Each structure stands twice: as structure tokens, then as C-alpha cells.
N, C-alpha and C positions, 0 to 999 in steps of 0.2 A: 639661497643666494650666498655665494662665497665672496668675502671681501678681505683684502689685506690692508691693515692699517697699523699705525704705531700708537701704542698707548702712551699717554703722558705719565702713566703710573701714579697719577695723583687723583684729582677730583674734577668732574665736569662731564662733558658730553662729546661724542664723536659724530660728525656729520658724514653721512654716507649718501652718495648720489643714487637715487632710485627713480623709477617712473613716477610721474605726477599723481596717478590715481592712488598711490600708496600713502600720500601725504595725510589723508584722513586718519591713518592708523598711527601716525607719529605722536609721541607723548610730549606735550609742551614744546613742540618744535618752534624755534624762533622764526619770525617772518623773514629776517635777513640779518646776517652778521658779516662783517668784513671778511671777504675771501671765501664765504660759504655760499654755494649755489642756492637759489630760492627754492629749488625742488629737492632739497636734502632732507633725509629722514634722520632723526636723532638716535644714536646708539648710546643709551643712557649709561651703560656700564663703563664706558671708557672715559667719561667725565672731561670732555673738552669740546668746544664748538669748531675746532679747526677742521679743514677738509681732509678727506681720506688721503689725498696725495701728500699730506704733510707728515704722516705718522707711520712708523714701521713696525707693525706687529700683526699677527694673524688673528682675524676675527671672523666668526661665522654668525650670520643672522638667519634664523629660521622664521620666516614670515608666517602670517596668520593662516594662509591657505596650506602651506607645507606642514605646519604644526597640526592643524586639524586632520590632515590626511594621515600623518604618522600616528596620532593619538587614536584614530579610528582603527588602525592596524594593531597597535600594541597596548594602548590604554593609558599611558602615562607620559609626562614630559621627559622623564629620565630615559625611557625606551626610545622616544623620539630623538633625543640627543645622541644616544648610543647608535641608533640606526644610521644617522646621517654623518657622524663624525668618526672617521677611522681611528683616531687617536684616543677615543673613549672606550673604556672596557665594555665587553658584552655584559649586560645586566644579569643579576642573579635571578630575576623574575620573582623576587621576594620583597617584603616590606623593607627589609634592611638593605642598604647600599654599601655595607662594609666591604672593602676591597675593590670597589668600583673607582677607577682612577681616570684622570685626563693627563696625557703625557707622562704617565707613571707616577703622578702625585695626586693628592686630594684636591678637588676643585671646591671653591666657595660657592654655595647656592645662595641666591638672593631673590627677593621680590621687590621690584622697583628700587633696587639698591639696598634694601633692608636685609641684613645677613640672616640666613636661616640655619646655617651650619653652627654646630656647637663644638668647636675644637677642644675646649677644656675637658669635656667628657663626651666624646663623639658617639652619639646615639645612632648615627648613620641612617636617620629617617628624614634628612633634610630635603630629599627629592619629593616627599609627599607632605607638603604643607599648604597647598592650594589646589583646587580643582583646575585642570587644564582648560576647562570651558571658559574661564575668566582670563586666560592668558592670550594676549594679542601676538606676541612674538617672543622668541628666546634669543638672547645675545650671548655668544660664547667668546671669551677672550682667552687665548691659549698662552700657557707658560707662566712661570713664577712671576708675580707682580704684587705691588702694594696698592692697587687701584682702590679697592674697597676695604682696606685695612687688613686685619689678621685673617688667615685661613686660605688664601689663594696661592698656595704653592704650586698647584697644577693648572690654575686658571680660574676664570669666573664664569658661572652659569647664571645669568640674570634674566629672570622672568618678568616681562613687562606686561602689566595688566591692560585690559581693554581701555581705550582712551575715551575722552569726553565726546558727546555728540557734536557733529560738525555744523549743525544748523538748528534753528529753533523748531520745537515740535517734539513729538514722541516717536521713538524708534525702539527696536529690540531684536532679540533672537531667541528661538526655541529649538531644542534638540531632543530627539527621541532615538534611542539605540537599543538593539537587542543583540546578544552574543551567544554563540553556541559552539561546542566542540565538534569534532569531525563526525561523531556518531549521534549528535543531538541527544546526548544523555540528559535525563531529567534533572540530575543534580549539577549538570554542567552549564545550565542556562543562566544568563545574566541580563541585566537591563539597566538603562540609565535615562534619566529625565533631567533637563536643565532649562533654564530660561533667565533672561534679564531684560529689564525695561529701562530705557534712557529718556531723559527729558531735558530740554534746554529752553530757557526763556531769558533772552537778553544776556546779562552778565553772569547768570547762575545756571548750573546744570547739575544733574544727579543721575546716577546709574545704580540700580539695586537688582540683585539676582540671587538664585539659589539652585543647587543641584542635589540629586540623590542617586546613588548607584548601588546596586546589589550584584555581587559577583558570585558565580557558582564555583564548583570544583574545576580544576584544570586537569587536562589529560595529555599524555605524551603521544608520540607518533605511533606507538604500538597499542594505543587505546587503554593504557593503564593510568589510573588516577595518580597525579603527581604527589610525592611526599610532602607533608606539611612541615614547616619549620616552626615547631611549637615554642621555641625559645626566642628567636629573633623576630618572628612575626611574619604574617602572610598577606598577600594581596588576594589570592584565591579564597573562596568561602568567607567573604567579608562584606561589610556594608560601609558606605561612607556618605557623608553629607557636608555641604559647604554653603555658607552665605557670604555675599560680597556686597560692598557698597563703595561708591566713589562720588564725592560731592565737591564741585568746583565753583570758584568765584573768579571771574576775569576782572582784575583790578586795573582799570585803564587799558591802554593799548598794548603795553609791553609786559605787565605783571599779571601773574596768575597764582592762585592759592588752591591746592588740592588736598583733600582729606580722603584717605583710602583705608578701608578696614576689611579684614578677611578673617573668617573662622572656618576651620577645617577639622573634621574628625573621620578617622577610619578605624574600625574595630572588627576583629575576627569574630566569626560566628561560633567557633569552637565545636564544630560538628564532626571532626575527624581526629584520629590518632595515627601516629606514624608506624609504618611497618618497615623493618630493615631490609635493605637491598643486599647485593653481594658484589663487591668490587672485583673479585676474582673472576666471576662468570659474566660480569657486565650487567647484572640485573639491578636496575635503579630502585631507590627507595620509593615506597608507595604509601597509601593511606587507606584506612577502613573507618567505617562509622564508629564513633565513640566519643566520649566526653573527657577531654584532658582536664587535669586538676587546675585549680586556681582561676584567676581572672584572665580572659582571653587577651592576647597582645593587642595593643591599640596605639594610635598616634593622634594627638590633639595639638593644634597650632592656632594661635591668635596673633594677628599682626595689625598694627595701626601706624600710619605715617601721615605727617602733615608737611607738605612741601611748598615752598615759595620760590617761584622762578621769575626773573626779570631780565629780558634780553636786551634792555636798553637803559641800564642804570649807569649814568655818567659815562656813556659810551661803551660799557662793558656788559658782561653776562653774569648774573648772580644766580646761584642755586643754594637754597638753605632748606634743611630737612631735619625734623625731629621724629623719632620713631620709638615704638614699643613692640617687643616680640616675646612671646611666651610659648614654650613647647612642653608637652608631657608625653614621654615615650614609655609605655608599659611593655615590658618583656615577659615572656612566659617562663615557666619553671624549667629545670633541666630536662633534657630528653630522657626517655626511660632507659637509663643505663647508670652504672655506678658513677656518681659525681659528688665529690667531697666538698665542692666550693661553698655551699651554704650550710654544711653540717656544723652543729655545735652541741657537744655532749651535755653542756649545762642547761640546754633547753629541751632536748629530746635525745633518746638513744641514737647513737651514730647509725646513719643509713636510713633513718625514718623521717627526718625533718624535710618538709617541702617548703620552698620559698621562691619568690620571684622578685624582680627589681623594677623600679621606675626611674627614668632619667628626667629630671626637671631642670629647665633652663629659662632664665628671664634676662632679656636685654633691654636696656634703655640707652639711647644715644642720640647724637646729632652730627650733622655734616654741614659745612658751609664752604663755598668756593666762589671766587670772583676772577673772571678772565677778561682781558681787554688788550687792544693793541697799544704798545708803548711808543714805538716809532714805526715808520713804514718798514714792513717786513719782519718786525720783532713783536711777538705776542707773549704775554706773561700771565701766569696763573698763581694765585695764592689761596690758601685755604686751611681749614682746621677740622679734624675729625675727633670725636670723643664717644666713648661707649663704656658702660658698666655691664658686665656679664656675670650673673650669679647662677651657678650650676651645682647640682648635687644628685647622687644616685642612692636611693634608699631601698631596702628590702620591705616590700609592702605587706607581707604576711606576718612578720615578726617585729617590724618597726626598727630594725637595725640599720645603721649607716654603713653602706659599702664604700661610697665615695663621700667624704664629708662636704658640708657647704663650702664652696670655693668661689671666691670673688676675683674677677679679673677686670682691671681698669686700664683703659688705653687712651692716651692723649697724643695726638699726632698732627703737628703743623707741617705744611709742605709748601714747596714753590717749584715752578717749572717755567722754562723759557723755550720758545721755538723760533728759529731764525730762518727766513726764506731768502735764498740767494739765486742769482742768475735767472731772474724772471720766473721764480717758483720752480725752477728745474731741480734745485737742490734744497733740502731742508735739513737743518741740524736741530736736534732736540736734546734736552738734558734737564735733570732736576734732582731734588732730594726730598725725602720724607723722613721726619725725625720721630721715631717711635719712642714714647715714654710710657712704660707699662708697669703695673704693679699687680702681683698675684698674692692673694691672702687666703690662708687655709686655717680652719679651726682645728683645735686639738681633737684627736679621734683615736679609736682603737680598731685595728684591722680585724676582719673576721677570724673566727677561731681556726679556720683551715689554712690561713696564709703561712703558717710556720711548717706545714707539712713538707714543702719542697726542701727545706734546709735541715729540719730536725726530725722529721717523720712523725711529729706529734701535733695534736691540736693545741690551740692556745691564743694565737694572735699576739700582736704587740701594740704597745702604746706609741703613738707618734706625736711629737710636739709640733703644734701648729706654728704659724708665723707668716712672714711675708717675704717676698722676693721682688726686687725692682730690676727692670731691664731697660736699657736705652740702646738704640741703634740708629745709625743714619743709613737709610736705604736709598741707594743711588740708581739712577737710570740714565741712559743716553743712547742716541741712535742717529743714523743718517739715512736719508731717502734721496734717491736719484731717479728722475723721470726725464730722460733725454728727449723722448717724443711721447705724444699722448697715447696712453694705453700700454706703455712699457715702463715698468718700475722695478727698481732693485733697492733693497734695504739691508741694513745691519743694525742690530740693537743689543743692548745689555740691560737687564732689569733684575732687581732683587725682590724676592718675596719673603714674607714673614708670618710665622704662625707659632702657636703654642703646641707642643706635642700633647698627645692625649693624656693630660695631667691625671685625669681620673683613673685610667688604667695603671698609671705609674704608682699613684698613691695607694690604691687598693691592693697592689701586689707587693707592698713592703713587708718582708718577712723577718728582717733582722732588727734587733732592739736598738734603742738609743738613737733613732733617726730624728733629726730636727729639720723642719721644712726650710728654715732660714739658710741652711748650707747644703741642701740636697741637690747635687749637681744635675741629676736627671730631669730637673724641672726647667733647665735652660731652654729658651725658645729655639725653634728651627728657623734658620736663615738660609734660604735657597736662592739660587740665581738662575737666570735663563739667558744664554747667549744664542743669538739667532741670526741667520742670514736667509734672505728670500728674494725671489723674483716673481713677477706677475706680468702676464700678457693678456690684454683685452683688445682684440682687433677683429672687427667683423663678427663672424659667427663663432669665433674661438675665445674661450675664457680658460686660461691655464695658470697654475701657480705651483711653486715648489718652495719648500722651507726646510732648512736643516737646523737643528738646535741641539745644544748640549747643556746639561744642568747638573749642578752638584750642591751638596750640603755637607758640612763637616760633621755635624751632629744631627743626622736625619732621624725621622721617626719611622720605625720599621715594625710592622705587625708580625709577631711570632707566636705560634701555638705552643702553649705550655700548660700541661696538666688539664687539657680539654678546654682552656680559655685562652683567647688571644690577648697577649700582653705586648707592651711597647718596649723595644730595645733602641738605644740611641747609638747609631752607627753612621759612619760616612757612607753616603749614597751618591752614585754617579749615574746619570741617565743621558742617553743621546738618541736622536731619532730623525727620521726623514719623512716628510709628508708631501705627497704629490696629488694634485687635483686637476681634472680636465673636464670641461663641458663644451659641447659642440651643438650648434643648431643645424639640424640636418636639412637637406634639400626639400624634404617633404614638409609642407607647411604645418606648423604646430608641433613638430616632433623634435625633441632634443635628447641627447644621450650624455651621460656623465659617468666618470670613474674617479675613484679615490684610492689611495694606498698609503698605509702608515707602517713604518718599520721602527720598532723600539727595542733598545737594549738597556738593561739596568744591572748594576753591580753594587755590592755592599761589602763593607769591611767586617768580616766575622771575627777576627782575632784582635781587633783594636790596635793594629800596628800602623794605622794611617794609610794603608793601601787596600783598595777593593780586591776581593779574592773569590767571591762567589756570586751567583746570579740572584737577582730578586725573583721571588716565586710568584705564583698566580694571585696571591693575596695582595701583592704590591705593584704589579705591572700588568698591562694588557697584552694580548697576543698581537702579532702582525696581522694585518687585515687588508683585504681588497674589496672595495665596494663597486658595484656596477648598477646603473639604473637607466630607465628610459621613461620619459614623460611625453604625453600626447594631449594636446588641447585643440578642440575644434568646436566652435560655437558653445553650446551648453554642455558638451562632453569633455571630461578630463579623466585621464587614466595614468597609472604609474605601475611599473614593475621594477622591483629592486632585489638585488642579491647581495648578501653579506657573506664573504668568504673568509672564515677565521682559519688561519694557517697553523699547522702543527708546530709544536715548540718543545724543546728539551731544556731542562734547567740544570745547571751545574751548581748544586746546593751544598757541596762539602769541599773544603779546602785541602783536606788530608789526602795524600796519594801514597799507597793505594787505599781505596775506600773499603770499609768493612762490608761484609755481606748484607747487614741490615741497612747500611746507607745506600748501597746499590739498589736494594729492593725499594727503599723509600723514594729514591730519585726516579726510578722507573715508574713507580705508581703515580708520582706527581707530574709526570710528563703529560702534555696536551696533544691529543690526536687530531684536533681540528674538526670543523664541520661547516656546512653551508646552509644558510636559511634564505629562502626566497619568499618575498611578500608581494601582494598585488592589491590595488585599490582602483575603483572606478566610481565616478559620480556624474549624475545627469541633472542639470538644473531645469526646473519647470516653473511655471507661474505660481505653483502652489508650494514651492520649496525644492530643495535638492535631495535626491535619493542617492545613497551611496552604499556600496558593498565592498568590504575590505576583507582580505584573507591573510592571516598571519601564518607563516610556514606553509606556503602553498603546496609544496611537494611532500608535506607530512614527514619531514626528516626526523628520524629518531636519533637523539644525541644527548650527551651529558653536558650540563652547563659548565662553562669555563671555570668558575670558582669551585664547583664541586669536583671537577676533574683534576684540579691542580693543588688542592689544599686538603688537609685532614686525611692523610694517607691511612688506610686501615679502618676508617670510620664508615660503617655501612648504614648508619642512620641518617647521614647527611650526604648521600650520594644521589643528588637530584638530577632527573632528566629535564630537558627543556620542553616547552609547551608545543604540542602537536598542532595540526591544522585547525585553525579557529576562524569562524565566520562572524563578521559584525555587519549587521544591516542597520542603516541609519537614515533619519529624515531630519533636515534642519530647515528652518524658515526664518528669514529676516524681514522685518517690516519697518 
């Protein structure tokens, strides 16, 4: 369901008109708010209760049915978002989401508004912190914004968990799934079981559930086992389990208290070792049976939140939340090649030391917002967000600190106004969020290898810790015009704010006498998003178009240096066009849809204030065309979808003429494009629903976008995409 709304860029909820049967899925939906239809569903990520017609920004809502369908095809929320959103990067099909972007920038992942991303030392595991079985819908807010605090320079991906029971009694859901590759290989089989039970009695309700999934090896379109990423981590050849609980108390007619807790673990089995491919001949990396050294890569996440909502507090709407979130990302050791990153001659002879890292992050925070009508036509919102984030990255075999303990504290009051004019045909919105942040870093010593790049010798350097304070007023404003029902146009400006990957910056310091108190590279990233859009919803037609351009004076750019991605601070400019069309066909139950996204991104390589080279595949997604057909008739639902990733060439060097080595590098990092077609069918019976989903229906052989456009010359990380894969499922609701 595609919806265009304007974000208040602050705190609250957005109400979106949907059919009445979906109301049971809404989270804490108010019974009625001035100007909000009674049949509105709440989009929690946008944080206001104003109707959609009042707000100008692009939002996608992936409802429960669409999400379950996409997860049955590809297995994760990240893949579901990528399949349905043309502006989102094609996934790496790995545990790591490094390089996966929304509108060319990093999105902020959240669960019920609780941030999962760790921008201070980005472990890129934030898409795997909860099992999708417990997710009711996913809300996407596009473009740089400060809606949920730091991190949303590309947008927000908010995962809303299953809601409370709608009536007294016991209900629940059970899921069984089996997965196989195209040849039904013994080691390619996987399975999943999950279930939850809900109870409601008067003012109290509870939902508890658990899932377990075992995944086999993945195979490409040619029937070869996919290569394992032993360093960043894998989804294939892994096991995961999750437990979930939600406990609610309806305090009177308008107030509700919700306690939500989730634990998620995913760990690789460590049954395979990588076999190098050949980029010159097009042979992808593969795997053979073997035992890699060290502890298998894993991801563990815990999240707890307590939320109070009152939709009639002195005539206004109150949302107050406190939360706790903890993640532990364990990475594997270096791939089997010469890698000096963890070597230290004082511990072991050079070239013999094995080590691996773990990224640990803990967040404690709270949010409060209050919204109400001030006078007729004028609505105001005030609020305050606070969070303390402590993150570090340690080497777990030798106990060394790679990234020292780092604390980030953010305090952010905000205010917003929305004015309706000409009988709601025109809306003006504007506001400000005041970020007051402090970054504190302990004294530390960089790894012995960090001086190699500058001196050619081991040793490392001592870095004096300290603290940095940042303040910034983040502005937003916009106008919406709806001359007739179903026809809208909008224009908006919004600023987003995040910390560059401080961990990568700190661990890469190679020069002596650095003091954190005045290290300029720790300055935050302030990005903006200017956007204009139109929307048409008339009869069987639903169409939208949005054009945006975004820039940041000191952006955060991933650059491969000595086999490790580091962060460079450069000016970045991005612009793009998004087109979407959905049509209900004359055949009852049949609708077709199409989407297109065109993105361009440039950066300033020589620090002269002007962009001069393209962003590469680690920093921006390819152009894409999506096409899909959905059919529903009684108990039968079916979908066929095609994702057409278009070829792309990158201008990566500013000097003219380029050297032969640069020409070869640029050619190797070019993207050839590929097409993936998926299909899913489900039939509902009195004993539950039977579904069959096929990923990569045509068994296309292709190299994944990230592998094709980064790490030129590296044959160990030249990964193919997953070939034809079958998933047979049964689910039952009671």
C-alpha cells in the first residue's frame, strides 16, 4: 500500500486511511481525533495524528499480508523492503547490511520506534534484530529526517510488532515452513516453526510467542554452493531463535500502557570455508565443507519498551516511551588471505595471529510528545527525546580494544505547527528539532597495524580520549495542496542528523598526538532532503511521482583501504526520481503495479567543495524497475513480481586522463544489471493456509550488486545471488 504523507519530522503518529478490516492491526490507534477519520490506521514512525492529506513526504506501509508474502519468498524483513521499494538497494543476501541504502543513504531501523541501528560503530546487523513472524507491518519513511533522532539520513524503517487482541478470549497463530534449493540438495534444506498465543480479559491482555529457524546452504542459478562470508557473517548455514512478549493494560477509555520485550539470536553453524572465484572469467566464489577458525559469526539483540498513550489528555494526544536495547555482533576472522589488520609482533610472529571482533552496543532512552489543536485549523506538537548509547568493538580472542568504549548522549526538544487553510485544501507545516549531543571517548591505543599505511611499520599510536559536544537546529517545512479529492501535490524540506561511523574513524587513526577533543572527523553528518511530489487516487488508478535532491557538506563515505572499509568525510550530493503506478484491472481481483527509481550520487574527492566523482556501489543503489501482478479470488491469492536492476557505470576518478590501473578498476566495478522474478500462491482452507513461494523463479545466474561493484580484484568476495528456491508453508490462526 503506497501512501504519500508529510512527516512532521518530530514525534507522534500519522493517520492513514485504510479499509475498516485493517483496524484490528493498528497499534494503539485512537478512537477519534479532530480531523482524523475513524477508520484511520496509525503509522507510528511519523509521530503525529494529523490526516495524510495534511502531510507532504513519501511513506510506504507494507501491511501484514504483503509482509508475510515477501518473507515467505526471501526470508527477511530487509529482503521484503528491498523487493517492494525501488529506492532501496538490492540486498547482499548476507547477515551484514553494509552498503544497503535507502535513497543513497543509510536508513534507521527501529522496532516500535526503538532504534536498532548503531551509527556510532555501525555493525550493519540492524535488519536482523527480531523475527519477522512477530512483525505486523513495516513503515518506510523516505528521505533525510529527524523523526526518530539520529541515524535517519536515508529514511526510517520502522517494524511494528503484532498488536493486542481485539476482543476477550484466546487467539493465536502457528507457522510451519520448509525451504529447498532448486536441486533439493541435502545440505540446502531448511525449516522454520513459530507460534504465538494472545489473551485478553477486560482491561488486560498478553501475547507471548517463540520461533526457531534452521537454514541450509544456499545455491546459485548454476547449482553451485554460494560462497560464505566468514568475516561479516552469513544467513545461510545458520540457526536462529526468538522469543517475544507483549503485555497491555487499558487504563480507562483513552489511555493504554504497553510493555513489549523481544530477544533474537542468529548464529552461523560454521560448516563451510570459502573457495575463491575468478572475476576475470566470471566464476563466483563458492564454499566447501570445512571448519573455519574461531567463533562463528552471530547476532544477538534484546529490546524492551514501555509505552503510554492517551488520545484524550486535556483534548490532546500523548505518547510517552522508555526503552532499553542491547546488541552483540560477533564477526569472523579475516578471510584466508594476507591480512595485517589484527597482526601484532609483540603477541605472535607476524602473519600467524588469528583474531576476530565483536561489536557491543547498549541504548537507554525515552521519548515524549503531546499534540493538540490550538485554534481551529492550527495544530501544535511539542516533545522531548533523550538517549544514551554506549558502544565498543573488541577483539575477542586477545582481548584488545579495536574501538574503545564510546558514549553518545542526545537530548532533543522539538516543536511543530500545522495550519489548514481554504477548507483543508491547503496545509502549511513547519517545525524545528534542537539536537544537543555529547560524544565521550576513553583513552586508547590503536592496533599495531594502523601505522602501516603511513610508516610501513607496526606499532599503533596512543589516542587521547575526551569529549565533543554538538548542537544543531534541524528545520523542516512543507506545503500540501489538494484542490480536489484524490489529487494532491506537495513540496517539503527536511534535515536529518547522524553521527558518522565514529568507530571506523577512531580505529583508523595512524598519526600520533591525536586528541579526541579537537578531532574534526568526529563532526556529525547533517543531511537535507528537498522533495516535490504529486499523487493521484481516482477510481482504479493510484499513481505517484516524487523528485528529491539531498546534500551534506561533510558526508560519511565508505572507502576500501587496505582490505577494510573506512570512513571518509566528503561532500555528498544525491538526487533521484521515484514513480509508482497501481491499477485495478477489469478482471475482478486482479491488479498490476509498477515502480521505477533513478538515483545519481556524487562526492567531492579532492576536498575543493565541489563534487567530482560518482558514489560507488557501496554507497548508492542502482536504478531499478519493478513490475508485479496480484490476484485474489475467494480463498486464493497469488503474486508474480519482477525486479529489473539496470546496468550502471561509475565515474570513480577525477583525473583526466585516467591511468591504466584506474581504467581497469572502473571497468571492474561497473554493474551489468540483472533481473529476478519471484512468485507466491496461497490457498486458505478451514485448517489453515497453504502457501508455495519461489524466489528467483527463472533461476537467473547473477552476481550480487555489492559484490559486482566493490572490492575490485578480490576473488574471495565475489558472491553470486541465490538461485531458484522453494518455500512451502502452512499457517493457522485461531
